[in-house]
mmJSON file of the N, C-alpha and C atoms, coordinates in Angstrom:
{"data_MODEL":{"atom_site":{
"group_PDB":["ATOM","ATOM","ATOM","ATOM","ATOM","ATOM","ATOM","ATOM","ATOM","ATOM","ATOM","ATOM","ATOM","ATOM","ATOM","ATOM","ATOM","ATOM","ATOM","ATOM","ATOM","ATOM","ATOM","ATOM","ATOM","ATOM","ATOM","ATOM","ATOM","ATOM","ATOM","ATOM","ATOM","ATOM","ATOM","ATOM","ATOM","ATOM","ATOM","ATOM","ATOM","ATOM","ATOM","ATOM","ATOM","ATOM","ATOM","ATOM","ATOM","ATOM","ATOM","ATOM","ATOM","ATOM","ATOM","ATOM","ATOM","ATOM","ATOM","ATOM","ATOM","ATOM","ATOM","ATOM","ATOM","ATOM","ATOM","ATOM","ATOM","ATOM","ATOM","ATOM","ATOM","ATOM","ATOM","ATOM","ATOM","ATOM","ATOM","ATOM","ATOM","ATOM","ATOM","ATOM","ATOM","ATOM","ATOM","ATOM","ATOM","ATOM","ATOM","ATOM","ATOM","ATOM","ATOM","ATOM","ATOM","ATOM","ATOM","ATOM","ATOM","ATOM","ATOM","ATOM","ATOM","ATOM","ATOM","ATOM","ATOM","ATOM","ATOM","ATOM","ATOM","ATOM","ATOM","ATOM","ATOM","ATOM","ATOM","ATOM","ATOM","ATOM","ATOM","ATOM","ATOM","ATOM","ATOM","ATOM","ATOM","ATOM","ATOM","ATOM","ATOM","ATOM","ATOM","ATOM","ATOM","ATOM","ATOM","ATOM","ATOM","ATOM","ATOM","ATOM","ATOM","ATOM","ATOM","ATOM","ATOM","ATOM","ATOM","ATOM","ATOM","ATOM","ATOM","ATOM","ATOM","ATOM","ATOM","ATOM","ATOM","ATOM","ATOM","ATOM","ATOM","ATOM","ATOM","ATOM","ATOM","ATOM","ATOM","ATOM","ATOM","ATOM","ATOM","ATOM","ATOM","ATOM","ATOM","ATOM","ATOM","ATOM","ATOM","ATOM","ATOM","ATOM","ATOM","ATOM","ATOM","ATOM","ATOM","ATOM","ATOM","ATOM","ATOM","ATOM","ATOM","ATOM","ATOM","ATOM","ATOM"],
"id":[1,2,3,4,5,6,7,8,9,10,11,12,13,14,15,16,17,18,19,20,21,22,23,24,25,26,27,28,29,30,31,32,33,34,35,36,37,38,39,40,41,42,43,44,45,46,47,48,49,50,51,52,53,54,55,56,57,58,59,60,61,62,63,64,65,66,67,68,69,70,71,72,73,74,75,76,77,78,79,80,81,82,83,84,85,86,87,88,89,90,91,92,93,94,95,96,97,98,99,100,101,102,103,104,105,106,107,108,109,110,111,112,113,114,115,116,117,118,119,120,121,122,123,124,125,126,127,128,129,130,131,132,133,134,135,136,137,138,139,140,141,142,143,144,145,146,147,148,149,150,151,152,153,154,155,156,157,158,159,160,161,162,163,164,165,166,167,168,169,170,171,172,173,174,175,176,177,178,179,180,181,182,183,184,185,186,187,188,189,190,191,192,193,194,195,196,197,198,199,200,201],
"type_symbol":["N","C","C","N","C","C","N","C","C","N","C","C","N","C","C","N","C","C","N","C","C","N","C","C","N","C","C","N","C","C","N","C","C","N","C","C","N","C","C","N","C","C","N","C","C","N","C","C","N","C","C","N","C","C","N","C","C","N","C","C","N","C","C","N","C","C","N","C","C","N","C","C","N","C","C","N","C","C","N","C","C","N","C","C","N","C","C","N","C","C","N","C","C","N","C","C","N","C","C","N","C","C","N","C","C","N","C","C","N","C","C","N","C","C","N","C","C","N","C","C","N","C","C","N","C","C","N","C","C","N","C","C","N","C","C","N","C","C","N","C","C","N","C","C","N","C","C","N","C","C","N","C","C","N","C","C","N","C","C","N","C","C","N","C","C","N","C","C","N","C","C","N","C","C","N","C","C","N","C","C","N","C","C","N","C","C","N","C","C","N","C","C","N","C","C","N","C","C","N","C","C"],
"label_atom_id":["N","CA","C","N","CA","C","N","CA","C","N","CA","C","N","CA","C","N","CA","C","N","CA","C","N","CA","C","N","CA","C","N","CA","C","N","CA","C","N","CA","C","N","CA","C","N","CA","C","N","CA","C","N","CA","C","N","CA","C","N","CA","C","N","CA","C","N","CA","C","N","CA","C","N","CA","C","N","CA","C","N","CA","C","N","CA","C","N","CA","C","N","CA","C","N","CA","C","N","CA","C","N","CA","C","N","CA","C","N","CA","C","N","CA","C","N","CA","C","N","CA","C","N","CA","C","N","CA","C","N","CA","C","N","CA","C","N","CA","C","N","CA","C","N","CA","C","N","CA","C","N","CA","C","N","CA","C","N","CA","C","N","CA","C","N","CA","C","N","CA","C","N","CA","C","N","CA","C","N","CA","C","N","CA","C","N","CA","C","N","CA","C","N","CA","C","N","CA","C","N","CA","C","N","CA","C","N","CA","C","N","CA","C","N","CA","C","N","CA","C","N","CA","C","N","CA","C","N","CA","C","N","CA","C"],
"label_alt_id":[null,null,null,null,null,null,null,null,null,null,null,null,null,null,null,null,null,null,null,null,null,null,null,null,null,null,null,null,null,null,null,null,null,null,null,null,null,null,null,null,null,null,null,null,null,null,null,null,null,null,null,null,null,null,null,null,null,null,null,null,null,null,null,null,null,null,null,null,null,null,null,null,null,null,null,null,null,null,null,null,null,null,null,null,null,null,null,null,null,null,null,null,null,null,null,null,null,null,null,null,null,null,null,null,null,null,null,null,null,null,null,null,null,null,null,null,null,null,null,null,null,null,null,null,null,null,null,null,null,null,null,null,null,null,null,null,null,null,null,null,null,null,null,null,null,null,null,null,null,null,null,null,null,null,null,null,null,null,null,null,null,null,null,null,null,null,null,null,null,null,null,null,null,null,null,null,null,null,null,null,null,null,null,null,null,null,null,null,null,null,null,null,null,null,null,null,null,null,null,null,null],
"label_comp_id":["MET","MET","MET","SER","SER","SER","LYS","LYS","LYS","LYS","LYS","LYS","GLN","GLN","GLN","GLN","GLN","GLN","PHE","PHE","PHE","LEU","LEU","LEU","VAL","VAL","VAL","GLU","GLU","GLU","HIS","HIS","HIS","ASN","ASN","ASN","LYS","LYS","LYS","LEU","LEU","LEU","SER","SER","SER","SER","SER","SER","SER","SER","SER","ASP","ASP","ASP","LEU","LEU","LEU","GLN","GLN","GLN","THR","THR","THR","THR","THR","THR","MET","MET","MET","GLU","GLU","GLU","MET","MET","MET","LEU","LEU","LEU","SER","SER","SER","ARG","ARG","ARG","PHE","PHE","PHE","LYS","LYS","LYS","VAL","VAL","VAL","GLU","GLU","GLU","LYS","LYS","LYS","ALA","ALA","ALA","SER","SER","SER","LEU","LEU","LEU","PHE","PHE","PHE","LYS","LYS","LYS","ASP","ASP","ASP","ASN","ASN","ASN","GLU","GLU","GLU","TRP","TRP","TRP","SER","SER","SER","LEU","LEU","LEU","ASP","ASP","ASP","LYS","LYS","LYS","LEU","LEU","LEU","ARG","ARG","ARG","ARG","ARG","ARG","PRO","PRO","PRO","PHE","PHE","PHE","ILE","ILE","ILE","PHE","PHE","PHE","TRP","TRP","TRP","LEU","LEU","LEU","THR","THR","THR","SER","SER","SER","PHE","PHE","PHE","SER","SER","SER","SER","SER","SER","GLU","GLU","GLU","GLU","GLU","GLU","ARG","ARG","ARG","LYS","LYS","LYS","ASN","ASN","ASN","MET","MET","MET","GLY","GLY","GLY"],
"label_asym_id":["A","A","A","A","A","A","A","A","A","A","A","A","A","A","A","A","A","A","A","A","A","A","A","A","A","A","A","A","A","A","A","A","A","A","A","A","A","A","A","A","A","A","A","A","A","A","A","A","A","A","A","A","A","A","A","A","A","A","A","A","A","A","A","A","A","A","A","A","A","A","A","A","A","A","A","A","A","A","A","A","A","A","A","A","A","A","A","A","A","A","A","A","A","A","A","A","A","A","A","A","A","A","A","A","A","A","A","A","A","A","A","A","A","A","A","A","A","A","A","A","A","A","A","A","A","A","A","A","A","A","A","A","A","A","A","A","A","A","A","A","A","A","A","A","A","A","A","A","A","A","A","A","A","A","A","A","A","A","A","A","A","A","A","A","A","A","A","A","A","A","A","A","A","A","A","A","A","A","A","A","A","A","A","A","A","A","A","A","A","A","A","A","A","A","A","A","A","A","A","A","A"],
"label_entity_id":["1","1","1","1","1","1","1","1","1","1","1","1","1","1","1","1","1","1","1","1","1","1","1","1","1","1","1","1","1","1","1","1","1","1","1","1","1","1","1","1","1","1","1","1","1","1","1","1","1","1","1","1","1","1","1","1","1","1","1","1","1","1","1","1","1","1","1","1","1","1","1","1","1","1","1","1","1","1","1","1","1","1","1","1","1","1","1","1","1","1","1","1","1","1","1","1","1","1","1","1","1","1","1","1","1","1","1","1","1","1","1","1","1","1","1","1","1","1","1","1","1","1","1","1","1","1","1","1","1","1","1","1","1","1","1","1","1","1","1","1","1","1","1","1","1","1","1","1","1","1","1","1","1","1","1","1","1","1","1","1","1","1","1","1","1","1","1","1","1","1","1","1","1","1","1","1","1","1","1","1","1","1","1","1","1","1","1","1","1","1","1","1","1","1","1","1","1","1","1","1","1"],
"label_seq_id":[1,1,1,2,2,2,3,3,3,4,4,4,5,5,5,6,6,6,7,7,7,8,8,8,9,9,9,10,10,10,11,11,11,12,12,12,13,13,13,14,14,14,15,15,15,16,16,16,17,17,17,18,18,18,19,19,19,20,20,20,21,21,21,22,22,22,23,23,23,24,24,24,25,25,25,26,26,26,27,27,27,28,28,28,29,29,29,30,30,30,31,31,31,32,32,32,33,33,33,34,34,34,35,35,35,36,36,36,37,37,37,38,38,38,39,39,39,40,40,40,41,41,41,42,42,42,43,43,43,44,44,44,45,45,45,46,46,46,47,47,47,48,48,48,49,49,49,50,50,50,51,51,51,52,52,52,53,53,53,54,54,54,55,55,55,56,56,56,57,57,57,58,58,58,59,59,59,60,60,60,61,61,61,62,62,62,63,63,63,64,64,64,65,65,65,66,66,66,67,67,67],
"pdbx_PDB_ins_code":[null,null,null,null,null,null,null,null,null,null,null,null,null,null,null,null,null,null,null,null,null,null,null,null,null,null,null,null,null,null,null,null,null,null,null,null,null,null,null,null,null,null,null,null,null,null,null,null,null,null,null,null,null,null,null,null,null,null,null,null,null,null,null,null,null,null,null,null,null,null,null,null,null,null,null,null,null,null,null,null,null,null,null,null,null,null,null,null,null,null,null,null,null,null,null,null,null,null,null,null,null,null,null,null,null,null,null,null,null,null,null,null,null,null,null,null,null,null,null,null,null,null,null,null,null,null,null,null,null,null,null,null,null,null,null,null,null,null,null,null,null,null,null,null,null,null,null,null,null,null,null,null,null,null,null,null,null,null,null,null,null,null,null,null,null,null,null,null,null,null,null,null,null,null,null,null,null,null,null,null,null,null,null,null,null,null,null,null,null,null,null,null,null,null,null,null,null,null,null,null,null],
"Cartn_x":[55.179,56.141,56.006,55.887,55.786,57.089,56.951,58.141,59.155,58.631,59.517,60.261,59.618,60.244,61.252,60.915,61.813,63.082,62.969,64.049,64.933,64.318,65.03,65.868,65.329,66.007,67.166,66.919,67.959,69.092,68.704,69.732,70.635,70.039,70.76,71.66,71.188,71.974,73.219,73.116,74.213,75.139,74.74,75.442,76.287,77.353,78.148,77.34,77.786,76.977,76.757,77.685,77.516,76.497,76.042,75.03,73.676,73.555,72.267,71.249,69.975,68.882,67.701,66.736,65.479,64.321,63.094,61.888,61.74,62.082,61.957,62.84,64.062,64.994,64.511,63.952,63.405,62.194,61.414,60.243,60.722,61.718,62.317,62.904,63.63,64.21,63.106,61.98,60.913,60.257,60.184,59.6,60.56,61.904,62.865,63.213,63.044,63.373,62.114,61.013,59.76,59.729,60.601,60.698,61.141,61.803,62.237,61.102,59.96,58.828,57.649,57.761,56.57,55.544,55.907,55.013,55.381,54.82,55.109,56.168,56.991,57.957,59.187,59.715,60.972,61.97,62.244,63.218,64.594,65.235,66.594,67.543,67.357,68.246,68.115,66.923,66.712,67.015,66.762,66.798,68.04,68.697,69.735,70.897,71.327,72.451,72.088,70.928,70.539,70.29,69.83,69.644,70.949,71.928,73.284,73.898,73.806,74.29,73.576,72.295,71.499,71.958,72.009,72.37,73.753,74.718,76.066,76.281,75.256,75.367,75.194,74.781,74.619,75.786,76.093,77.211,76.631,77.567,77.093,76.188,76.491,75.572,74.219,74.139,72.81,72.066,72.753,72.113,71.554,72.296,71.845,70.596,70.541,69.411,68.146,68.348,67.215,66.342,66.988,66.14,66.932],
"Cartn_y":[71.237,71.11,72.256,71.986,72.999,73.859,74.989,75.836,75.143,74.392,73.612,72.551,71.824,70.838,71.482,72.598,73.244,73.747,74.181,74.598,73.33,72.184,70.956,70.608,70.605,70.212,71.151,72.505,73.462,73.347,73.318,73.166,71.983,70.852,69.576,69.653,70.328,70.473,71.279,72.296,73.191,72.683,71.676,71.267,69.956,69.935,68.705,67.633,66.398,65.275,65.348,65.958,66.068,67.092,67.945,68.959,68.688,67.5,67.137,67.047,67.371,67.407,66.624,66.558,65.816,66.789,66.336,67.063,67.133,66.021,65.96,67.0,67.147,68.167,69.561,69.784,71.122,71.439,70.419,70.688,71.019,70.314,70.6,72.016,72.39,73.722,74.781,74.575,75.521,75.709,74.614,74.654,75.453,75.057,75.654,77.07,77.508,78.866,79.543,79.398,79.952,81.373,82.157,83.627,83.995,82.968,83.255,83.043,82.513,82.158,83.019,84.28,85.192,84.906,84.459,83.995,82.559,81.842,80.439,80.223,81.204,81.212,80.33,79.726,78.945,79.528,80.773,81.481,81.011,80.522,80.003,81.113,82.291,83.433,83.822,83.742,84.182,83.112,81.835,80.812,79.895,79.837,78.826,78.995,80.254,80.462,80.177,80.631,80.294,78.818,78.133,76.691,75.97,76.373,75.726,75.937,77.165,77.375,76.457,76.366,75.515,74.088,73.601,72.254,71.832,72.779,72.501,72.573,72.984,72.986,71.592,70.659,69.282,68.424,67.42,66.476,65.633,65.029,64.179,63.065,62.523,61.463,61.975,63.17,63.773,64.024,64.536,64.798,63.49,62.458,61.134,60.688,60.874,60.477,61.34,62.532,63.408,62.962,62.263,61.85,61.787],
"Cartn_z":[21.976,23.044,24.018,25.327,26.33,26.461,27.085,27.318,28.216,29.174,30.033,29.259,28.369,27.537,26.611,26.064,25.15,25.944,27.159,28.011,28.233,28.604,28.798,27.641,26.382,25.219,24.949,25.029,24.749,25.761,27.09,28.096,27.868,27.606,27.464,26.227,25.18,23.957,24.194,25.122,25.35,26.492,27.207,28.381,28.247,29.009,29.09,29.765,29.673,30.157,31.707,32.423,33.874,34.316,33.366,33.628,32.945,32.353,31.755,32.818,32.399,33.37,32.954,33.82,33.565,33.907,33.537,33.896,35.402,36.083,37.515,38.189,37.664,38.202,37.955,36.833,36.498,37.464,37.712,38.572,39.977,40.452,41.794,41.814,40.767,40.636,40.741,40.032,40.056,41.443,42.161,43.514,44.425,44.396,45.271,44.944,43.663,43.233,42.671,43.37,42.908,42.604,43.282,42.966,41.555,40.97,39.547,38.555,38.965,38.115,38.448,38.27,38.42,37.43,36.253,35.211,35.003,34.154,33.893,32.779,32.596,31.511,31.889,30.873,31.035,30.06,30.23,29.357,29.563,28.526,28.576,29.022,28.446,28.796,30.271,30.823,32.197,33.22,32.92,33.887,33.788,32.679,32.522,33.581,33.674,34.605,36.076,36.561,37.96,38.06,36.994,37.058,37.155,36.415,36.488,37.882,38.394,39.769,40.783,40.702,41.585,41.41,40.133,39.849,40.4,40.215,40.606,42.093,42.832,44.321,44.901,44.043,44.453,43.93,44.656,44.177,42.977,42.277,41.131,41.587,42.735,43.288,43.625,44.203,44.504,43.225,42.193,40.841,40.288,40.382,39.843,40.598,41.894,42.693,42.448,41.867,41.677,40.497,39.584,38.496,37.236],
"occupancy":[1.0,1.0,1.0,1.0,1.0,1.0,1.0,1.0,1.0,1.0,1.0,1.0,1.0,1.0,1.0,1.0,1.0,1.0,1.0,1.0,1.0,1.0,1.0,1.0,1.0,1.0,1.0,1.0,1.0,1.0,1.0,1.0,1.0,1.0,1.0,1.0,1.0,1.0,1.0,1.0,1.0,1.0,1.0,1.0,1.0,1.0,1.0,1.0,1.0,1.0,1.0,1.0,1.0,1.0,1.0,1.0,1.0,1.0,1.0,1.0,1.0,1.0,1.0,1.0,1.0,1.0,1.0,1.0,1.0,1.0,1.0,1.0,1.0,1.0,1.0,1.0,1.0,1.0,1.0,1.0,1.0,1.0,1.0,1.0,1.0,1.0,1.0,1.0,1.0,1.0,1.0,1.0,1.0,1.0,1.0,1.0,1.0,1.0,1.0,1.0,1.0,1.0,1.0,1.0,1.0,1.0,1.0,1.0,1.0,1.0,1.0,1.0,1.0,1.0,1.0,1.0,1.0,1.0,1.0,1.0,1.0,1.0,1.0,1.0,1.0,1.0,1.0,1.0,1.0,1.0,1.0,1.0,1.0,1.0,1.0,1.0,1.0,1.0,1.0,1.0,1.0,1.0,1.0,1.0,1.0,1.0,1.0,1.0,1.0,1.0,1.0,1.0,1.0,1.0,1.0,1.0,1.0,1.0,1.0,1.0,1.0,1.0,1.0,1.0,1.0,1.0,1.0,1.0,1.0,1.0,1.0,1.0,1.0,1.0,1.0,1.0,1.0,1.0,1.0,1.0,1.0,1.0,1.0,1.0,1.0,1.0,1.0,1.0,1.0,1.0,1.0,1.0,1.0,1.0,1.0,1.0,1.0,1.0,1.0,1.0,1.0],
"B_iso_or_equiv":[0.0,0.0,0.0,0.0,0.0,0.0,0.0,0.0,0.0,0.0,0.0,0.0,0.0,0.0,0.0,0.0,0.0,0.0,0.0,0.0,0.0,0.0,0.0,0.0,0.0,0.0,0.0,0.0,0.0,0.0,0.0,0.0,0.0,0.0,0.0,0.0,0.0,0.0,0.0,0.0,0.0,0.0,0.0,0.0,0.0,0.0,0.0,0.0,0.0,0.0,0.0,0.0,0.0,0.0,0.0,0.0,0.0,0.0,0.0,0.0,0.0,0.0,0.0,0.0,0.0,0.0,0.0,0.0,0.0,0.0,0.0,0.0,0.0,0.0,0.0,0.0,0.0,0.0,0.0,0.0,0.0,0.0,0.0,0.0,0.0,0.0,0.0,0.0,0.0,0.0,0.0,0.0,0.0,0.0,0.0,0.0,0.0,0.0,0.0,0.0,0.0,0.0,0.0,0.0,0.0,0.0,0.0,0.0,0.0,0.0,0.0,0.0,0.0,0.0,0.0,0.0,0.0,0.0,0.0,0.0,0.0,0.0,0.0,0.0,0.0,0.0,0.0,0.0,0.0,0.0,0.0,0.0,0.0,0.0,0.0,0.0,0.0,0.0,0.0,0.0,0.0,0.0,0.0,0.0,0.0,0.0,0.0,0.0,0.0,0.0,0.0,0.0,0.0,0.0,0.0,0.0,0.0,0.0,0.0,0.0,0.0,0.0,0.0,0.0,0.0,0.0,0.0,0.0,0.0,0.0,0.0,0.0,0.0,0.0,0.0,0.0,0.0,0.0,0.0,0.0,0.0,0.0,0.0,0.0,0.0,0.0,0.0,0.0,0.0,0.0,0.0,0.0,0.0,0.0,0.0,0.0,0.0,0.0,0.0,0.0,0.0],
"pdbx_formal_charge":[null,null,null,null,null,null,null,null,null,null,null,null,null,null,null,null,null,null,null,null,null,null,null,null,null,null,null,null,null,null,null,null,null,null,null,null,null,null,null,null,null,null,null,null,null,null,null,null,null,null,null,null,null,null,null,null,null,null,null,null,null,null,null,null,null,null,null,null,null,null,null,null,null,null,null,null,null,null,null,null,null,null,null,null,null,null,null,null,null,null,null,null,null,null,null,null,null,null,null,null,null,null,null,null,null,null,null,null,null,null,null,null,null,null,null,null,null,null,null,null,null,null,null,null,null,null,null,null,null,null,null,null,null,null,null,null,null,null,null,null,null,null,null,null,null,null,null,null,null,null,null,null,null,null,null,null,null,null,null,null,null,null,null,null,null,null,null,null,null,null,null,null,null,null,null,null,null,null,null,null,null,null,null,null,null,null,null,null,null,null,null,null,null,null,null,null,null,null,null,null,null],
"auth_seq_id":[1,1,1,2,2,2,3,3,3,4,4,4,5,5,5,6,6,6,7,7,7,8,8,8,9,9,9,10,10,10,11,11,11,12,12,12,13,13,13,14,14,14,15,15,15,16,16,16,17,17,17,18,18,18,19,19,19,20,20,20,21,21,21,22,22,22,23,23,23,24,24,24,25,25,25,26,26,26,27,27,27,28,28,28,29,29,29,30,30,30,31,31,31,32,32,32,33,33,33,34,34,34,35,35,35,36,36,36,37,37,37,38,38,38,39,39,39,40,40,40,41,41,41,42,42,42,43,43,43,44,44,44,45,45,45,46,46,46,47,47,47,48,48,48,49,49,49,50,50,50,51,51,51,52,52,52,53,53,53,54,54,54,55,55,55,56,56,56,57,57,57,58,58,58,59,59,59,60,60,60,61,61,61,62,62,62,63,63,63,64,64,64,65,65,65,66,66,66,67,67,67],
"auth_comp_id":["MET","MET","MET","SER","SER","SER","LYS","LYS","LYS","LYS","LYS","LYS","GLN","GLN","GLN","GLN","GLN","GLN","PHE","PHE","PHE","LEU","LEU","LEU","VAL","VAL","VAL","GLU","GLU","GLU","HIS","HIS","HIS","ASN","ASN","ASN","LYS","LYS","LYS","LEU","LEU","LEU","SER","SER","SER","SER","SER","SER","SER","SER","SER","ASP","ASP","ASP","LEU","LEU","LEU","GLN","GLN","GLN","THR","THR","THR","THR","THR","THR","MET","MET","MET","GLU","GLU","GLU","MET","MET","MET","LEU","LEU","LEU","SER","SER","SER","ARG","ARG","ARG","PHE","PHE","PHE","LYS","LYS","LYS","VAL","VAL","VAL","GLU","GLU","GLU","LYS","LYS","LYS","ALA","ALA","ALA","SER","SER","SER","LEU","LEU","LEU","PHE","PHE","PHE","LYS","LYS","LYS","ASP","ASP","ASP","ASN","ASN","ASN","GLU","GLU","GLU","TRP","TRP","TRP","SER","SER","SER","LEU","LEU","LEU","ASP","ASP","ASP","LYS","LYS","LYS","LEU","LEU","LEU","ARG","ARG","ARG","ARG","ARG","ARG","PRO","PRO","PRO","PHE","PHE","PHE","ILE","ILE","ILE","PHE","PHE","PHE","TRP","TRP","TRP","LEU","LEU","LEU","THR","THR","THR","SER","SER","SER","PHE","PHE","PHE","SER","SER","SER","SER","SER","SER","GLU","GLU","GLU","GLU","GLU","GLU","ARG","ARG","ARG","LYS","LYS","LYS","ASN","ASN","ASN","MET","MET","MET","GLY","GLY","GLY"],
"auth_asym_id":["A","A","A","A","A","A","A","A","A","A","A","A","A","A","A","A","A","A","A","A","A","A","A","A","A","A","A","A","A","A","A","A","A","A","A","A","A","A","A","A","A","A","A","A","A","A","A","A","A","A","A","A","A","A","A","A","A","A","A","A","A","A","A","A","A","A","A","A","A","A","A","A","A","A","A","A","A","A","A","A","A","A","A","A","A","A","A","A","A","A","A","A","A","A","A","A","A","A","A","A","A","A","A","A","A","A","A","A","A","A","A","A","A","A","A","A","A","A","A","A","A","A","A","A","A","A","A","A","A","A","A","A","A","A","A","A","A","A","A","A","A","A","A","A","A","A","A","A","A","A","A","A","A","A","A","A","A","A","A","A","A","A","A","A","A","A","A","A","A","A","A","A","A","A","A","A","A","A","A","A","A","A","A","A","A","A","A","A","A","A","A","A","A","A","A","A","A","A","A","A","A"],
"auth_atom_id":["N","CA","C","N","CA","C","N","CA","C","N","CA","C","N","CA","C","N","CA","C","N","CA","C","N","CA","C","N","CA","C","N","CA","C","N","CA","C","N","CA","C","N","CA","C","N","CA","C","N","CA","C","N","CA","C","N","CA","C","N","CA","C","N","CA","C","N","CA","C","N","CA","C","N","CA","C","N","CA","C","N","CA","C","N","CA","C","N","CA","C","N","CA","C","N","CA","C","N","CA","C","N","CA","C","N","CA","C","N","CA","C","N","CA","C","N","CA","C","N","CA","C","N","CA","C","N","CA","C","N","CA","C","N","CA","C","N","CA","C","N","CA","C","N","CA","C","N","CA","C","N","CA","C","N","CA","C","N","CA","C","N","CA","C","N","CA","C","N","CA","C","N","CA","C","N","CA","C","N","CA","C","N","CA","C","N","CA","C","N","CA","C","N","CA","C","N","CA","C","N","CA","C","N","CA","C","N","CA","C","N","CA","C","N","CA","C","N","CA","C","N","CA","C","N","CA","C","N","CA","C","N","CA","C"],
"pdbx_PDB_model_num":[1,1,1,1,1,1,1,1,1,1,1,1,1,1,1,1,1,1,1,1,1,1,1,1,1,1,1,1,1,1,1,1,1,1,1,1,1,1,1,1,1,1,1,1,1,1,1,1,1,1,1,1,1,1,1,1,1,1,1,1,1,1,1,1,1,1,1,1,1,1,1,1,1,1,1,1,1,1,1,1,1,1,1,1,1,1,1,1,1,1,1,1,1,1,1,1,1,1,1,1,1,1,1,1,1,1,1,1,1,1,1,1,1,1,1,1,1,1,1,1,1,1,1,1,1,1,1,1,1,1,1,1,1,1,1,1,1,1,1,1,1,1,1,1,1,1,1,1,1,1,1,1,1,1,1,1,1,1,1,1,1,1,1,1,1,1,1,1,1,1,1,1,1,1,1,1,1,1,1,1,1,1,1,1,1,1,1,1,1,1,1,1,1,1,1,1,1,1,1,1,1]
}}}
């Protein structure tokens, strides 16, 4: 399992249904927040909070359309 897949599994396990994510959403997050990825790490401790802030900046409808 890749680090990105592991992040996905752990994030979804810890999140309510409205904050569940997909690989596509994680890829978009990585592109939009490239400065957080100086290495190719998907550290839950480092990235989960910025990811949730990023994710909640979209409406539920926008999140559904993302993937």
